[in-house]
C-alpha positions as CSV (number, residue, x, y, z in Angstrom):
1,X,0.0,0.0,0.0
2,X,1.4,3.4,-0.9
3,X,1.0,7.0,0.2
4,X,-2.3,8.5,-1.0
5,X,-3.1,12.1,-1.9
6,X,-6.7,13.2,-2.1
7,X,-8.6,15.9,-3.9
8,X,-10.3,18.2,-1.4
9,X,-13.3,18.4,-3.9
10,X,-15.9,15.9,-3.1
11,X,-18.8,14.2,-4.7
12,X,-21.7,13.3,-2.3
13,X,-19.4,13.7,0.7
14,X,-16.8,11.0,-0.5
15,X,-13.2,11.7,-1.0
16,X,-11.9,11.1,-4.5
17,X,-8.2,10.0,-5.2
18,X,-6.1,12.2,-7.5
19,X,-6.0,11.1,-11.1
20,X,-2.4,9.8,-10.6
21,X,-3.7,7.2,-8.2
22,X,-6.7,6.2,-10.3
23,X,-5.4,2.7,-11.1
24,X,-5.5,1.9,-7.4
25,X,-8.9,0.7,-6.2
26,X,-8.9,1.2,-2.4
27,X,-12.1,1.0,-0.4
28,X,-13.3,4.1,1.4
29,X,-12.3,2.5,4.7
30,X,-8.8,1.8,3.5
31,X,-8.6,5.4,2.4
32,X,-9.7,6.8,5.7
33,X,-7.4,4.4,7.6
34,X,-4.4,5.4,5.6
35,X,-5.1,9.1,5.8
36,X,-5.7,9.0,9.6
37,X,-2.5,6.9,10.0
38,X,-0.5,9.5,8.0
39,X,-2.1,12.3,10.0
40,X,-1.2,10.5,13.2
41,X,2.4,10.4,12.1
42,X,2.4,14.1,11.3
43,X,0.7,14.9,14.6
44,X,3.2,13.0,16.6
45,X,6.3,14.5,15.0
46,X,5.4,18.0,14.1
47,X,1.8,19.1,14.7
48,X,0.6,18.6,18.2
49,X,-2.2,21.1,17.5
50,X,-4.1,18.5,15.4
51,X,-3.8,15.7,18.0
52,X,-7.4,16.0,19.3
53,X,-8.9,16.1,15.8
54,X,-6.9,13.1,14.6
55,X,-7.8,11.2,17.8
56,X,-11.5,12.0,17.3
57,X,-11.4,10.9,13.6
58,X,-9.6,7.7,14.5
59,X,-12.4,6.8,16.9
60,X,-14.9,6.8,14.0
61,X,-12.6,5.3,11.4
62,X,-14.4,2.0,11.1
63,X,-17.8,3.5,10.6
64,X,-17.3,7.0,9.2
65,X,-20.3,9.1,8.3
66,X,-20.5,12.0,5.9
67,X,-19.7,14.4,8.7
68,X,-16.4,12.5,9.4
69,X,-15.4,12.8,5.8
70,X,-16.2,16.5,6.0
71,X,-14.1,16.9,9.2
72,X,-11.2,14.9,7.6
73,X,-11.3,17.2,4.5
74,X,-11.3,20.3,6.8
75,X,-8.3,18.9,8.7
76,X,-6.5,18.2,5.4
77,X,-7.1,21.8,4.4
78,X,-6.1,23.2,7.8
79,X,-2.6,21.7,7.9
80,X,-1.2,23.3,4.7
81,X,-2.8,26.7,5.5
82,X,-1.1,26.8,9.0
83,X,2.3,25.4,8.1
84,X,4.1,28.7,8.6
85,X,2.7,29.1,12.2
86,X,5.6,28.1,14.5
87,X,6.1,27.5,18.2
88,X,8.6,29.8,20.0
89,X,11.8,27.8,20.7
90,X,13.9,30.7,21.9
91,X,13.6,32.2,25.4
92,X,11.8,35.5,25.6
93,X,12.7,36.1,29.2
94,X,15.9,35.8,31.2
95,X,14.2,34.4,34.3
96,X,13.3,30.7,34.1
97,X,9.6,31.1,34.9
98,X,7.5,28.0,34.3
99,X,3.9,28.8,33.2
100,X,1.2,26.2,32.7
101,X,-1.9,26.9,30.7
102,X,-4.9,24.6,30.5
103,X,-8.4,24.4,29.3
104,X,-11.1,21.8,28.8
105,X,-14.0,21.2,26.5
106,X,-17.0,19.1,27.3
107,X,-20.1,18.2,25.3
108,X,-23.7,17.3,25.9
109,X,-25.6,16.6,29.1
110,X,-23.0,14.0,30.0
111,X,-19.9,16.1,30.6
112,X,-17.1,14.1,28.9
113,X,-14.0,16.2,29.6
114,X,-11.3,16.7,27.0
115,X,-8.6,18.8,28.7
116,X,-5.3,20.0,27.4
117,X,-2.2,21.4,29.1
118,X,0.6,23.6,27.6
119,X,3.8,24.2,29.6
120,X,6.1,27.1,28.8
121,X,9.5,27.8,30.2
122,X,10.8,31.4,29.8
123,X,8.1,31.9,27.1
124,X,9.0,28.8,25.1
125,X,6.6,25.9,24.8
126,X,8.3,22.8,26.2
127,X,5.4,20.4,26.8
128,X,1.9,19.7,25.4
129,X,-0.6,17.2,26.8
130,X,-4.1,16.5,25.6
131,X,-6.2,13.7,27.1
132,X,-9.6,12.3,27.0
133,X,-10.6,11.6,30.6
134,X,-12.7,8.5,31.3
135,X,-14.4,10.0,34.3
136,X,-17.7,11.8,33.6
137,X,-18.0,15.2,35.3
138,X,-21.0,15.9,37.4
139,X,-21.0,19.6,36.5
140,X,-19.0,22.2,34.6
141,X,-17.4,23.2,37.9
142,X,-16.3,19.5,38.4
143,X,-15.0,19.5,34.8
144,X,-12.9,22.6,35.5
145,X,-11.5,20.9,38.7
146,X,-10.6,17.8,36.6
147,X,-8.8,20.0,34.1
148,X,-6.9,21.9,36.8
149,X,-5.9,18.5,38.4
150,X,-4.4,17.4,35.1
151,X,-2.5,20.7,34.8
152,X,-1.2,20.3,38.4
153,X,-0.1,16.7,37.8
154,X,1.7,17.8,34.6
155,X,3.4,20.7,36.4
156,X,4.6,18.4,39.2
157,X,5.9,15.9,36.6
158,X,7.8,18.7,34.8
159,X,9.2,20.0,38.2
160,X,10.6,16.5,39.0
161,X,12.4,16.1,35.7
């Protein structure tokens, strides 16, 4: 199996291979599996900002609906349009201050919490963490405490390095 490239233009919500790959007859599931696998590789090595989207798409890879194809196409369009946005890798401050930023999103009446944590040392991003918590929050306040707990554990882990 080789690397696939896809047209962003769709017909009835399905992705179409470029004409150069027309002789290959891959099933739509094979196409989505290969594309998500490639995005996972890109996300791990260079683009942590797409980790949540890739993870969410991977959860629906075996039974994708039209909305998942739409999200995948959007993600494939997002990556090249944001390729020049870079993380700061040079210190902005002389003092070695460790700042930890966090936020969480939740959805529906059942509060499934999806927190993320970003750690910066002297203004440089040094660590990024995004998790899907298995515990269901009882309220939005409880979800915020869960997110802050993840940030505190991440900060303690960084301090002990």
